[in-house]
MMTF fields as JSON, N, C-alpha, C and O atoms, coordinates in Angstrom:
{
  "mmtfVersion": "1.0.0",
  "mmtfProducer": "UNKNOWN",
  "numBonds": 395,
  "numAtoms": 396,
  "numGroups": 99,
  "numChains": 1,
  "numModels": 1,
  "chainsPerModel": [1],
  "groupsPerChain": [99],
  "chainIdList": ["A"],
  "bondAtomList": [4, 2, 8, 6, 12, 10, 16, 14, 20, 18, 24, 22, 28, 26, 32, 30, 36, 34, 40, 38, 44, 42, 48, 46, 52, 50, 56, 54, 60, 58, 64, 62, 68, 66, 72, 70, 76, 74, 80, 78, 84, 82, 88, 86, 92, 90, 96, 94, 100, 98, 104, 102, 108, 106, 112, 110, 116, 114, 120, 118, 124, 122, 128, 126, 132, 130, 136, 134, 140, 138, 144, 142, 148, 146, 152, 150, 156, 154, 160, 158, 164, 162, 168, 166, 172, 170, 176, 174, 180, 178, 184, 182, 188, 186, 192, 190, 196, 194, 200, 198, 204, 202, 208, 206, 212, 210, 216, 214, 220, 218, 224, 222, 228, 226, 232, 230, 236, 234, 240, 238, 244, 242, 248, 246, 252, 250, 256, 254, 260, 258, 264, 262, 268, 266, 272, 270, 276, 274, 280, 278, 284, 282, 288, 286, 292, 290, 296, 294, 300, 298, 304, 302, 308, 306, 312, 310, 316, 314, 320, 318, 324, 322, 328, 326, 332, 330, 336, 334, 340, 338, 344, 342, 348, 346, 352, 350, 356, 354, 360, 358, 364, 362, 368, 366, 372, 370, 376, 374, 380, 378, 384, 382, 388, 386, 392, 390],
  "bondOrderList": [1, 1, 1, 1, 1, 1, 1, 1, 1, 1, 1, 1, 1, 1, 1, 1, 1, 1, 1, 1, 1, 1, 1, 1, 1, 1, 1, 1, 1, 1, 1, 1, 1, 1, 1, 1, 1, 1, 1, 1, 1, 1, 1, 1, 1, 1, 1, 1, 1, 1, 1, 1, 1, 1, 1, 1, 1, 1, 1, 1, 1, 1, 1, 1, 1, 1, 1, 1, 1, 1, 1, 1, 1, 1, 1, 1, 1, 1, 1, 1, 1, 1, 1, 1, 1, 1, 1, 1, 1, 1, 1, 1, 1, 1, 1, 1, 1, 1],
  "groupList": [{"groupName": "MET", "atomNameList": ["N", "CA", "C", "O"], "elementList": ["N", "C", "C", "O"], "formalChargeList": [0, 0, 0, 0], "bondAtomList": [1, 0, 2, 1, 3, 2], "bondOrderList": [1, 1, 2], "singleLetterCode": "M", "chemCompType": "L-PEPTIDE LINKING"}, {"groupName": "LYS", "atomNameList": ["N", "CA", "C", "O"], "elementList": ["N", "C", "C", "O"], "formalChargeList": [0, 0, 0, 0], "bondAtomList": [1, 0, 2, 1, 3, 2], "bondOrderList": [1, 1, 2], "singleLetterCode": "K", "chemCompType": "L-PEPTIDE LINKING"}, {"groupName": "THR", "atomNameList": ["N", "CA", "C", "O"], "elementList": ["N", "C", "C", "O"], "formalChargeList": [0, 0, 0, 0], "bondAtomList": [1, 0, 2, 1, 3, 2], "bondOrderList": [1, 1, 2], "singleLetterCode": "T", "chemCompType": "L-PEPTIDE LINKING"}, {"groupName": "ARG", "atomNameList": ["N", "CA", "C", "O"], "elementList": ["N", "C", "C", "O"], "formalChargeList": [0, 0, 0, 0], "bondAtomList": [1, 0, 2, 1, 3, 2], "bondOrderList": [1, 1, 2], "singleLetterCode": "R", "chemCompType": "L-PEPTIDE LINKING"}, {"groupName": "LEU", "atomNameList": ["N", "CA", "C", "O"], "elementList": ["N", "C", "C", "O"], "formalChargeList": [0, 0, 0, 0], "bondAtomList": [1, 0, 2, 1, 3, 2], "bondOrderList": [1, 1, 2], "singleLetterCode": "L", "chemCompType": "L-PEPTIDE LINKING"}, {"groupName": "GLY", "atomNameList": ["N", "CA", "C", "O"], "elementList": ["N", "C", "C", "O"], "formalChargeList": [0, 0, 0, 0], "bondAtomList": [1, 0, 2, 1, 3, 2], "bondOrderList": [1, 1, 2], "singleLetterCode": "G", "chemCompType": "PEPTIDE LINKING"}, {"groupName": "ILE", "atomNameList": ["N", "CA", "C", "O"], "elementList": ["N", "C", "C", "O"], "formalChargeList": [0, 0, 0, 0], "bondAtomList": [1, 0, 2, 1, 3, 2], "bondOrderList": [1, 1, 2], "singleLetterCode": "I", "chemCompType": "L-PEPTIDE LINKING"}, {"groupName": "ALA", "atomNameList": ["N", "CA", "C", "O"], "elementList": ["N", "C", "C", "O"], "formalChargeList": [0, 0, 0, 0], "bondAtomList": [1, 0, 2, 1, 3, 2], "bondOrderList": [1, 1, 2], "singleLetterCode": "A", "chemCompType": "L-PEPTIDE LINKING"}, {"groupName": "VAL", "atomNameList": ["N", "CA", "C", "O"], "elementList": ["N", "C", "C", "O"], "formalChargeList": [0, 0, 0, 0], "bondAtomList": [1, 0, 2, 1, 3, 2], "bondOrderList": [1, 1, 2], "singleLetterCode": "V", "chemCompType": "L-PEPTIDE LINKING"}, {"groupName": "SER", "atomNameList": ["N", "CA", "C", "O"], "elementList": ["N", "C", "C", "O"], "formalChargeList": [0, 0, 0, 0], "bondAtomList": [1, 0, 2, 1, 3, 2], "bondOrderList": [1, 1, 2], "singleLetterCode": "S", "chemCompType": "L-PEPTIDE LINKING"}, {"groupName": "PRO", "atomNameList": ["N", "CA", "C", "O"], "elementList": ["N", "C", "C", "O"], "formalChargeList": [0, 0, 0, 0], "bondAtomList": [1, 0, 2, 1, 3, 2], "bondOrderList": [1, 1, 2], "singleLetterCode": "P", "chemCompType": "L-PEPTIDE LINKING"}, {"groupName": "PHE", "atomNameList": ["N", "CA", "C", "O"], "elementList": ["N", "C", "C", "O"], "formalChargeList": [0, 0, 0, 0], "bondAtomList": [1, 0, 2, 1, 3, 2], "bondOrderList": [1, 1, 2], "singleLetterCode": "F", "chemCompType": "L-PEPTIDE LINKING"}, {"groupName": "ASN", "atomNameList": ["N", "CA", "C", "O"], "elementList": ["N", "C", "C", "O"], "formalChargeList": [0, 0, 0, 0], "bondAtomList": [1, 0, 2, 1, 3, 2], "bondOrderList": [1, 1, 2], "singleLetterCode": "N", "chemCompType": "L-PEPTIDE LINKING"}, {"groupName": "CYS", "atomNameList": ["N", "CA", "C", "O"], "elementList": ["N", "C", "C", "O"], "formalChargeList": [0, 0, 0, 0], "bondAtomList": [1, 0, 2, 1, 3, 2], "bondOrderList": [1, 1, 2], "singleLetterCode": "C", "chemCompType": "L-PEPTIDE LINKING"}, {"groupName": "HIS", "atomNameList": ["N", "CA", "C", "O"], "elementList": ["N", "C", "C", "O"], "formalChargeList": [0, 0, 0, 0], "bondAtomList": [1, 0, 2, 1, 3, 2], "bondOrderList": [1, 1, 2], "singleLetterCode": "H", "chemCompType": "L-PEPTIDE LINKING"}, {"groupName": "GLN", "atomNameList": ["N", "CA", "C", "O"], "elementList": ["N", "C", "C", "O"], "formalChargeList": [0, 0, 0, 0], "bondAtomList": [1, 0, 2, 1, 3, 2], "bondOrderList": [1, 1, 2], "singleLetterCode": "Q", "chemCompType": "L-PEPTIDE LINKING"}, {"groupName": "TYR", "atomNameList": ["N", "CA", "C", "O"], "elementList": ["N", "C", "C", "O"], "formalChargeList": [0, 0, 0, 0], "bondAtomList": [1, 0, 2, 1, 3, 2], "bondOrderList": [1, 1, 2], "singleLetterCode": "Y", "chemCompType": "L-PEPTIDE LINKING"}, {"groupName": "ASP", "atomNameList": ["N", "CA", "C", "O"], "elementList": ["N", "C", "C", "O"], "formalChargeList": [0, 0, 0, 0], "bondAtomList": [1, 0, 2, 1, 3, 2], "bondOrderList": [1, 1, 2], "singleLetterCode": "D", "chemCompType": "L-PEPTIDE LINKING"}, {"groupName": "GLU", "atomNameList": ["N", "CA", "C", "O"], "elementList": ["N", "C", "C", "O"], "formalChargeList": [0, 0, 0, 0], "bondAtomList": [1, 0, 2, 1, 3, 2], "bondOrderList": [1, 1, 2], "singleLetterCode": "E", "chemCompType": "L-PEPTIDE LINKING"}],
  "groupTypeList": [0, 1, 2, 2, 3, 2, 4, 5, 6, 7, 7, 8, 2, 4, 7, 4, 2, 4, 5, 5, 8, 7, 5, 2, 7, 2, 9, 7, 9, 7, 7, 10, 3, 8, 11, 7, 12, 13, 2, 7, 8, 14, 15, 8, 16, 9, 5, 5, 6, 7, 1, 1, 9, 8, 2, 15, 12, 1, 8, 2, 9, 5, 5, 1, 2, 9, 16, 3, 7, 4, 1, 5, 2, 8, 1, 1, 17, 17, 7, 4, 16, 3, 7, 12, 1, 1, 0, 17, 3, 17, 7, 17, 5, 6, 7, 13, 18, 1, 9],
  "groupIdList": [1, 2, 3, 4, 5, 6, 7, 8, 9, 10, 11, 12, 13, 14, 15, 16, 17, 18, 19, 20, 21, 22, 23, 24, 25, 26, 27, 28, 29, 30, 31, 32, 33, 34, 35, 36, 37, 38, 39, 40, 41, 42, 43, 44, 45, 46, 47, 48, 49, 50, 51, 52, 53, 54, 55, 56, 57, 58, 59, 60, 61, 62, 63, 64, 65, 66, 67, 68, 69, 70, 71, 72, 73, 74, 75, 76, 77, 78, 79, 80, 81, 82, 83, 84, 85, 86, 87, 88, 89, 90, 91, 92, 93, 94, 95, 96, 97, 98, 99],
  "secStructList": [7, 2, 2, 2, 2, 2, 2, 2, 2, 2, 2, 2, 2, 2, 2, 2, 2, 2, 2, 2, 2, 2, 2, 2, 2, 2, 2, 2, 6, 7, 7, 7, 7, 7, 7, 1, 1, 2, 2, 2, 2, 2, 2, 2, 7, 6, 6, 3, 3, 3, 7, 6, 6, 7, 7, 1, 3, 3, 3, 3, 3, 6, 6, 3, 3, 3, 3, 3, 7, 7, 7, 1, 7, 3, 3, 3, 7, 2, 2, 2, 2, 2, 2, 6, 4, 4, 4, 7, 6, 6, 7, 1, 1, 3, 3, 6, 7, 7, 7],
  "xCoordList": [-3.799, -4.351, -4.785, -4.552, -5.405, -5.833, -4.638, -4.712, -3.545, -2.348, -1.791, -1.386, -1.764, -1.254, -2.121, -1.601, -3.43, -4.343, -4.176, -4.17, -4.043, -3.871, -2.565, -2.525, -1.492, -0.204, -0.269, 0.345, -0.996, -1.133, -1.874, -1.483, -2.946, -3.702, -2.853, -2.888, -2.094, -1.22, -0.149, 0.186, 0.386, 1.419, 0.85, 1.492, -0.347, -0.986, -1.293, -1.075, -1.794, -2.09, -0.834, -0.846, 0.255, 1.53, 2.031, 2.518, 1.917, 2.37, 1.558, 2.12, 0.254, -0.58, -0.26, -0.251, 0.0, 0.348, 1.668, 1.777, 2.663, 3.966, 3.888, 4.567, 3.073, 2.893, 2.286, 2.67, 1.34, 0.727, 1.722, 1.695, 2.602, 3.607, 4.619, 5.011, 5.042, 6.014, 5.41, 6.099, 4.124, 3.469, 3.383, 3.516, 3.165, 3.084, 4.439, 4.511, 5.504, 6.848, 7.241, 7.918, 6.823, 7.164, 6.493, 7.136, 5.22, 4.523, 5.031, 4.995, 5.498, 6.017, 7.344, 7.672, 8.097, 9.392, 9.241, 10.225, 8.038, 7.801, 7.333, 6.368, 7.999, 7.633, 7.975, 8.936, 7.203, 7.489, 8.825, 9.254, 9.465, 10.779, 10.656, 9.778, 11.529, 11.592, 12.794, 13.928, 12.543, 13.607, 14.222, 13.548, 15.501, 16.212, 15.78, 15.686, 15.514, 15.139, 14.472, 14.35, 14.04, 13.341, 14.253, 13.783, 15.524, 16.455, 16.463, 16.474, 16.458, 16.421, 15.093, 15.069, 13.993, 12.681, 12.672, 12.2, 13.189, 13.165, 14.022, 13.784, 15.009, 15.808, 14.983, 15.263, 13.957, 13.106, 11.774, 11.33, 11.139, 9.841, 9.995, 9.983, 10.138, 10.459, 9.391, 9.702, 8.15, 7.076, 6.685, 5.79, 7.329, 7.055, 6.179, 5.965, 5.675, 4.85, 3.535, 3.528, 2.415, 1.1, 0.188, 0.398, -0.835, -1.914, -2.66, -2.646, -3.305, -4.037, -5.172, -5.517, -5.752, -6.914, -6.556, -7.445, -5.285, -4.868, -4.828, -4.23, -5.477, -5.471, -4.822, -4.418, -4.718, -4.12, -3.237, -3.397, -2.296, -1.406, -2.031, -2.316, -2.245, -2.818, -1.671, -0.735, -1.743, -0.692, -1.293, -2.281, -0.687, -1.138, -0.038, 1.098, -0.378, 0.593, -0.104, -1.132, 0.452, -0.124, -1.515, -2.332, -1.796, -3.11, -4.165, -5.291, -3.818, -4.768, -4.385, -3.206, -5.396, -5.182, -5.592, -6.655, -4.724, -5.051, -4.662, -3.926, -5.159, -4.869, -4.188, -4.623, -3.122, -2.353, -2.248, -2.431, -1.955, -1.753, -0.479, 0.46, -0.463, 0.736, 1.824, 1.544, 3.064, 4.186, 5.118, 5.311, 5.685, 6.648, 5.976, 4.761, 6.774, 6.274, 5.912, 6.79, 4.617, 4.132, 3.699, 2.861, 4.276, 3.9, 2.724, 2.842, 1.578, 0.391, 0.31, -0.061, 0.664, 0.686, 0.506, 1.354, -0.588, -0.887, 0.162, 0.566, 0.61, 1.598, 2.941, 3.589, 3.357, 4.622, 4.525, 5.491, 3.372, 3.171, 3.274, 3.956, 2.585, 2.627, 4.054, 4.424, 4.854, 6.237, 7.094, 8.102, 6.708, 7.484, 6.697, 7.018, 5.685, 4.791, 5.521, 5.076, 6.62, 7.375, 7.887, 8.234, 7.936, 8.431, 7.314, 7.564, 6.086, 4.955, 4.804, 4.023, 5.555, 5.601, 4.278, 3.952, 3.504, 2.244, 1.024, -0.106, 1.235, 0.162, -0.982, -2.154, -0.626, -1.656, -1.793, -2.537, -1.087, -1.196, -0.149, -0.213, 0.826, 1.893, 3.219, 3.459, 4.07, 5.393, 6.38, 6.424, 7.155, 8.215, 7.674, 8.295, 6.514, 5.924, 6.691, 7.385, 6.533, 7.065, 5.864, 4.936, 5.884, 4.714, 4.983, 4.107],
  "yCoordList": [-14.125, -13.242, -14.008, -13.537, -15.17, -15.964, -16.45, -16.514, -16.791, -17.253, -16.138, -16.394, -14.922, -13.785, -13.533, -13.295, -13.585, -13.342, -14.428, -14.127, -15.665, -16.77, -16.639, -16.87, -16.269, -16.067, -14.912, -14.978, -13.863, -12.715, -13.087, -12.682, -13.859, -14.304, -15.229, -15.143, -16.11, -17.019, -16.239, -16.585, -15.189, -14.381, -13.651, -13.587, -13.109, -12.405, -13.385, -13.067, -14.564, -15.581, -15.994, -16.13, -16.194, -16.561, -15.453, -15.734, -14.206, -13.08, -12.983, -12.733, -13.177, -13.124, -14.278, -14.095, -15.449, -16.603, -16.38, -16.639, -15.907, -15.654, -14.542, -14.603, -13.537, -12.459, -12.965, -12.515, -13.898, -14.487, -15.31, -15.288, -16.038, -16.85, -15.955, -16.244, -14.889, -13.98, -13.308, -13.12, -12.943, -12.324, -13.275, -12.85, -14.541, -15.537, -15.719, -15.847, -15.732, -15.925, -14.759, -14.952, -13.56, -12.389, -12.441, -12.151, -12.802, -12.824, -13.966, -13.855, -15.048, -16.155, -15.785, -16.313, -14.894, -14.515, -13.503, -13.178, -13.009, -12.037, -12.732, -12.293, -13.798, -14.536, -13.704, -12.935, -13.848, -13.087, -13.494, -14.641, -12.545, -12.769, -13.631, -13.411, -14.595, -15.443, -14.978, -15.017, -14.54, -14.05, -15.209, -16.198, -15.084, -16.131, -16.205, -17.292, -15.038, -15.002, -13.665, -12.81, -13.487, -12.262, -11.034, -9.92, -11.221, -10.095, -9.512, -8.292, -10.364, -9.911, -9.222, -8.234, -9.731, -9.104, -7.71, -6.762, -7.573, -6.291, -5.232, -4.04, -5.634, -4.652, -3.983, -2.848, -4.686, -4.14, -3.642, -2.542, -4.45, -4.118, -4.222, -5.323, -3.107, -3.117, -3.787, -4.263, -3.836, -4.431, -5.821, -6.423, -6.352, -7.698, -7.717, -6.696, -8.918, -9.144, -9.753, -10.732, -9.175, -9.645, -9.967, -9.506, -10.774, -10.987, -9.665, -8.848, -9.449, -8.197, -8.004, -6.873, -9.106, -9.013, -8.707, -8.405, -8.775, -8.574, -7.082, -6.288, -6.715, -5.31, -5.123, -4.014, -6.214, -6.131, -7.34, -8.389, -7.176, -8.253, -9.003, -8.411, -10.305, -11.136, -11.599, -12.246, -11.265, -11.606, -12.462, -12.077, -13.63, -14.513, -14.593, -14.954, -14.255, -14.277, -14.735, -14.181, -15.733, -16.235, -16.798, -16.734, -17.346, -17.921, -16.913, -17.295, -15.627, -14.58, -14.036, -13.858, -13.777, -13.232, -11.772, -11.398, -10.95, -9.533, -9.138, -9.853, -8.006, -7.512, -6.161, -5.287, -5.998, -4.749, -4.18, -4.889, -2.906, -2.248, -2.78, -3.191, -2.765, -3.182, -2.14, -0.942, -2.585, -1.668, -1.688, -2.724, -0.542, -0.449, -0.454, -0.292, -0.639, -0.695, -2.138, -2.978, -2.42, -3.766, -3.828, -3.043, -4.762, -4.974, -5.932, -7.063, -5.496, -6.342, -6.87, -6.149, -8.136, -8.773, -10.276, -10.93, -10.822, -12.241, -13.165, -14.139, -12.876, -13.733, -13.683, -14.715, -12.503, -12.364, -13.059, -13.678, -12.965, -13.663, -15.177, -15.855, -15.713, -17.158, -17.637, -18.729, -16.839, -17.22, -17.25, -17.956, -16.496, -16.405, -16.867, -16.487, -17.672, -18.133, -18.897, -18.902, -19.532, -20.315, -19.443, -19.963, -18.139, -17.23, -16.656, -15.786, -17.138, -16.731, -17.768, -18.711, -17.59, -18.584, -18.791, -19.917, -17.722, -17.842, -17.985, -17.99, -18.099, -18.322, -17.311, -17.676, -16.034, -15.001, -14.208, -13.228, -14.613, -13.932, -12.856, -12.112, -12.747, -11.748, -12.469, -13.036, -12.445, -13.059, -12.002, -10.897, -12.334, -11.464, -10.17, -9.114, -10.253, -9.042, -8.602, -9.384, -7.327, -6.788, -6.527, -5.815, -7.102, -6.922, -5.921, -5.654],
  "zCoordList": [-64.94, -63.944, -62.692, -61.578, -62.852, -61.716, -60.903, -59.675, -61.567, -60.871, -59.996, -58.862, -60.494, -59.734, -58.503, -57.412, -58.676, -57.57, -56.495, -55.301, -56.914, -55.982, -55.217, -54.009, -55.916, -55.253, -54.268, -53.203, -54.6, -53.702, -52.433, -51.338, -52.576, -51.406, -50.55, -49.322, -51.183, -50.434, -49.674, -48.541, -50.293, -49.637, -48.418, -47.37, -48.561, -47.441, -46.305, -45.136, -46.643, -45.633, -44.891, -43.667, -45.631, -45.014, -44.091, -42.996, -44.521, -43.702, -42.406, -41.34, -42.495, -41.296, -40.353, -39.136, -40.895, -40.067, -39.352, -38.153, -40.069, -39.454, -38.412, -37.387, -38.667, -37.702, -36.413, -35.333, -36.502, -35.312, -34.519, -33.288, -35.2, -34.518, -33.816, -32.685, -34.454, -33.836, -32.608, -31.606, -32.674, -31.529, -30.345, -29.197, -30.611, -29.549, -28.882, -27.66, -29.658, -29.114, -28.213, -27.203, -28.574, -27.781, -26.414, -25.405, -26.36, -25.076, -24.186, -22.96, -24.787, -23.99, -23.326, -22.263, -23.937, -23.373, -22.228, -21.565, -21.993, -20.935, -19.66, -19.034, -19.276, -18.07, -16.837, -16.859, -15.765, -14.544, -13.934, -14.052, -13.287, -12.679, -11.422, -10.588, -11.304, -10.114, -9.298, -9.775, -8.069, -7.198, -6.42, -6.131, -6.086, -5.357, -3.898, -3.328, -3.288, -1.872, -1.563, -2.439, -0.314, 0.074, 0.055, -0.176, 0.291, 0.222, -1.185, -1.35, -2.188, -3.581, -3.893, -4.626, -3.348, -3.549, -2.933, -3.56, -1.714, -1.005, -1.68, -1.486, -2.464, -3.204, -4.291, -4.675, -4.794, -5.854, -5.291, -5.622, -4.444, -3.836, -2.322, -1.77, -1.662, -0.231, 0.632, 1.725, 0.171, 0.954, 0.505, 1.098, -0.527, -1.004, -2.25, -2.903, -2.559, -3.744, -3.284, -2.537, -3.729, -3.274, -4.447, -5.57, -4.156, -5.112, -5.248, -4.327, -6.38, -6.594, -5.594, -5.251, -5.128, -4.237, -2.788, -1.993, -2.426, -1.038, -0.704, -1.43, 0.411, 0.842, 2.206, 2.557, 2.986, 4.314, 4.571, 3.947, 5.505, 5.908, 7.078, 8.119, 6.906, 7.964, 8.861, 8.391, 10.157, 11.111, 12.221, 12.846, 12.462, 13.534, 14.575, 14.266, 15.806, 16.891, 18.166, 18.556, 18.798, 20.048, 19.869, 20.788, 18.705, 18.441, 18.026, 17.707, 18.024, 17.631, 16.262, 15.956, 15.448, 14.108, 14.085, 14.58, 13.498, 13.31, 11.894, 11.214, 11.467, 10.13, 10.232, 10.983, 9.472, 9.495, 8.09, 7.1, 8.022, 6.737, 6.08, 6.761, 4.765, 4.028, 4.222, 4.21, 4.401, 4.619, 3.418, 2.781, 3.123, 2.038, 0.676, 0.569, -0.359, -1.721, -2.032, -2.231, -2.075, -2.35, -3.807, -4.252, -4.541, -5.942, -5.967, -5.496, -6.512, -6.609, -8.036, -8.962, -8.194, -9.51, -9.319, -8.712, -9.83, -9.625, -10.236, -9.601, -11.457, -12.118, -11.385, -11.212, -10.958, -10.227, -8.873, -8.427, -8.215, -6.937, -7.124, -6.355, -8.161, -8.401, -8.665, -8.235, -9.361, -9.659, -8.395, -8.351, -7.373, -6.13, -4.911, -3.785, -5.123, -4.058, -2.957, -1.81, -3.291, -2.302, -1.152, -0.092, -1.35, -0.309, 0.563, 1.397, 0.375, 1.215, 2.322, 2.196, 3.406, 4.488, 5.195, 5.572, 5.384, 6.115, 5.209, 5.697, 3.906, 2.915, 3.013, 2.923, 3.198, 3.276, 1.99, 1.947, 0.937, -0.35, -0.54, -1.519, 0.376, 0.257, 0.47, 1.536, -0.535, -0.422, 0.059, -0.481, 1.053, 1.602, 2.204, 2.076, 2.861, 3.445, 4.691, 5.342, 4.984, 6.235, 7.134, 6.75, 8.326, 9.208, 10.295, 11.118]
}
């Protein structure tokens, strides 16, 4: 009887361990998409990709800074922004924005 109980506990422990490993593998495969260029971004998100905290587009022209409303469909996602940060030329928190 003790052998059966021990084997049952070992089986449950193994199942829980394997379930945790499978769950980890699934979340790792859900990495954010990296776009090749802004044209590819605009096909999916017409207004670009922004950090969640960004509410306006910072525009600097002629030494003066102004703030404008976001244009188009802007995807606000921190992980997606970090994956495509190289396309944020003016470092205002919005990659491939339309001003």
